[in-house]
Structures are given as structure tokens and as C-alpha cells.
C-alpha positions in Angstrom: 124.1 114.8 76.1 122.1 111.6 75.2 118.6 110.8 76.8 119.8 108.8 79.7 122.1 111.3 80.6 119.1 114.0 80.4 117.3 111.7 82.4 120.1 111.4 85.2 119.2 115.2 85.6 115.6 115.1 86.2 114.6 115.9 89.8 111.9 113.2 89.8 109.4 113.3 92.9 109.5 110.2 94.9 106.0 110.3 96.0 102.7 110.6 94.4 99.3 111.3 96.3 96.2 110.2 95.5 92.6 110.3 97.0 93.2 106.9 99.0 97.0 106.3 98.9 100.7 107.6 99.0 102.8 105.9 96.3 106.7 106.3 97.2 109.6 105.4 95.7 110.9 101.8 96.8 113.6 102.0 99.2 116.3 99.5 100.5 114.5 99.0 103.8 110.9 98.0 102.2 111.8 94.2 101.8 110.0 92.7 104.7 107.1 95.0 104.3 106.6 93.8 100.7 107.5 90.5 101.4 104.6 90.2 103.7 102.3 91.5 100.9 103.7 88.8 98.6 103.0 86.0 101.1 99.4 86.8 101.5 99.1 87.3 97.8 101.5 84.4 96.2 98.6 82.0 95.2 96.8 84.5 93.3 100.3 86.2 91.7 101.7 82.7 90.7 99.8 82.2 87.4 100.9 85.8 86.2 104.2 86.7 87.7 107.4 85.0 86.8 109.2 86.5 89.9 106.9 84.2 92.0 108.7 81.3 90.9 110.8 79.9 92.6 108.9 80.8 95.9 109.9 84.3 97.2 112.1 84.6 100.2 112.6 87.6 102.4 116.3 87.8 101.4 115.0 88.0 97.6 112.6 90.8 98.8 115.4 92.7 100.6 117.5 92.5 97.8 115.0 93.4 95.2 114.5 96.6 97.0 118.1 97.4 97.6 118.2 97.3 93.6 115.0 99.5 93.1 116.6 102.0 95.0 119.8 102.0 93.1 117.7 101.9 90.1 115.9 104.5 90.8 119.0 106.6 91.1 120.3 105.2 87.6 116.9 105.9 86.1 116.5 102.1 84.8 113.4 101.7 87.0 111.2 103.9 89.0 109.3 101.2 91.6 106.7 102.5 94.1 105.3 101.2 97.3 101.8 101.9 97.5 100.3 102.5 101.2 96.7 103.1 102.3 96.7 106.8 103.3 94.4 106.0 106.4 96.1 102.8 107.7 99.6 102.9 106.4 99.1 99.6 105.3 100.9 98.4 101.8 98.4 98.1 99.3 100.6 97.0 96.4 103.5 97.8 94.2 104.0 99.3 90.7 106.0 101.5 88.5 107.9 102.1 85.6 109.9 99.3 84.0 111.7 98.6 80.7 112.3 102.4 80.5 113.5 103.8 76.8 114.6 107.5 77.6 115.3 108.3 74.0 111.5 107.9 73.4 110.7 108.2 76.0 108.7 105.0 76.6 108.1 103.2 79.6 106.2 99.9 80.8 104.1 100.3 83.8 103.8 97.0 86.0 101.6 96.5 89.1 100.1 94.2 91.7 98.0 94.3 94.8 97.9 92.5 97.9 94.9 89.8 97.9 93.2 91.3 100.9 92.7 94.6 99.0 92.0 93.6 95.3 88.8 94.5 93.8 88.5 97.9 95.6 89.8 100.0 92.9 92.9 100.7 94.3 95.1 99.4 91.3 93.2 101.6 88.9 93.6 104.5 91.4 97.4 103.9 91.5 97.7 103.2 87.7 95.8 106.3 86.8 98.0 108.2 88.9 101.0 106.8 87.5 100.2 107.7 84.1 99.6 111.4 84.8 102.9 111.4 86.8 104.9 109.8 83.6 103.1 112.4 81.2 104.1 115.5 83.7 107.1 114.7 85.2 108.7 112.3 82.9 107.7 113.6 79.6 106.5 110.1 78.6 105.3 110.0 75.1 104.4 106.2 75.2 103.3 104.0 77.9 102.6 100.3 77.6 101.1 97.5 79.9 101.8 93.9 79.2 99.5 91.3 80.3 98.5 87.8 79.9 95.6 87.5 77.9 93.9 85.4 80.6 94.3 88.0 83.2 91.4 90.0 83.1 91.9 91.7 86.0 94.9 93.3 85.0 93.3 93.6 81.2 90.5 95.9 82.9 92.9 98.1 84.9 94.5 98.8 81.5 91.2 99.7 80.0 89.8 101.8 82.8 92.8 103.7 82.6 92.7 104.6 78.8 95.2 102.2 77.4 94.3 100.7 74.1 94.8 97.1 73.3 97.3 97.2 70.3 97.7 93.7 69.9 98.2 90.2 71.2 101.7 89.1 70.6 101.7 85.4 70.5 104.2 83.0 72.3 106.4 85.9 73.1 106.9 85.5 76.6 107.8 82.7 79.2 105.1 82.0 81.5 105.8 81.6 85.4 106.3 77.9 85.1 108.8 78.1 81.8 106.4 77.5 78.9 105.6 80.2 76.4 102.7 82.4 76.6 100.8 85.3 74.6 100.7 88.7 75.8 98.6 91.7 75.4 100.1 94.9 74.4 98.2 97.8 75.8 99.5 101.3 75.2 98.7 104.9 75.7 100.2 107.5 73.4 100.5 111.2 74.0 100.9 113.8 71.3 
């Protein structure tokens, strides 16, 4: 049995509780809620997120969430909706992408809606995702890739114990199609 087949047998919890939030597996019906948060945040997301170009659509959000639920089942992506524990409002999204089960290694991606940014939610969620990956997924390596100019994202990585391994020069397309650098942050577990 290979690593991917073993991953399919994992009973991965679909909920993570933090002090202020509930992180739960993205579902097919989450598209409209996420789209509302993206619309609120599109100007802040444009410089960093390629998926904001062209402009997001409700149909695109609905499709993404249907695919996210399917990719959870195949263990190709583990995406979470982050909800405020008190109000139930969607705070942001994030989870595990670019998963290599034979290591196991995964990249953590994240964003927070604009009206809730700067309140520590992202650091709280990423910290919970790190603990989850280690405890539930047996992760040996976690990565966060960020544009060097995205200081807020870089600070989240650093607050969550990730180490900057280097800056990869002109290795990714920026949201407008040009080339950009990317910071590679990692946490490695023994």
C-alpha cells in the first residue's frame, strides 16, 4: 500500500476548535458564504492571490467548494472554513494544499476577510492547523509560501514558528501574469 492509499484510510477530523473559532472542512454548499467574504476583501487579496484574477464569481466559488469537498475525500486538499465561535461569521479560509503524502509534506495557505484582519485570527488558525497536521496527519514538514512584499502573511508564518528557508527568485506568476519571487517558510518535525 502506498502513502496515498494509507492517507485515504485516515479518519481525518473535519473540525478544529480554537479559542475564538471553529475551523471546519469546506463543503459544497459553502460557496455563497465564501464569495461574500471574498467580495468584501477582493482589493486586499488582489496583490497576492492569483485566484482573484479574473474577478471572482459566485459560480466560481460554488464550483471551488464542490471541488474542495471532493478533494477532501481523495486527500488531495484539506480546506477549512474559519467561523467566529460567537457570531458564526466566516472569518477566513485556509488549509492544506500541495500535499505529498509520502513525506508527508503539505503547504498551508490562508486568507482572512478584510473586516476581521489584524485581530490575530489568522495566527490562531494557522497555529491550530500546525498542531492538527502534526497530530492528525503525521506531517513531517509544513510550508508557507508568500510573496516577499506580503508582510502580514510573512508575520503570521513567523509567529507560528516557521523559519524562512530562502527566497526563490522569479519562481511564480504574480496575479497579473508577471514573474515574482516567493519566500519559502517551513516547520520541520522530528
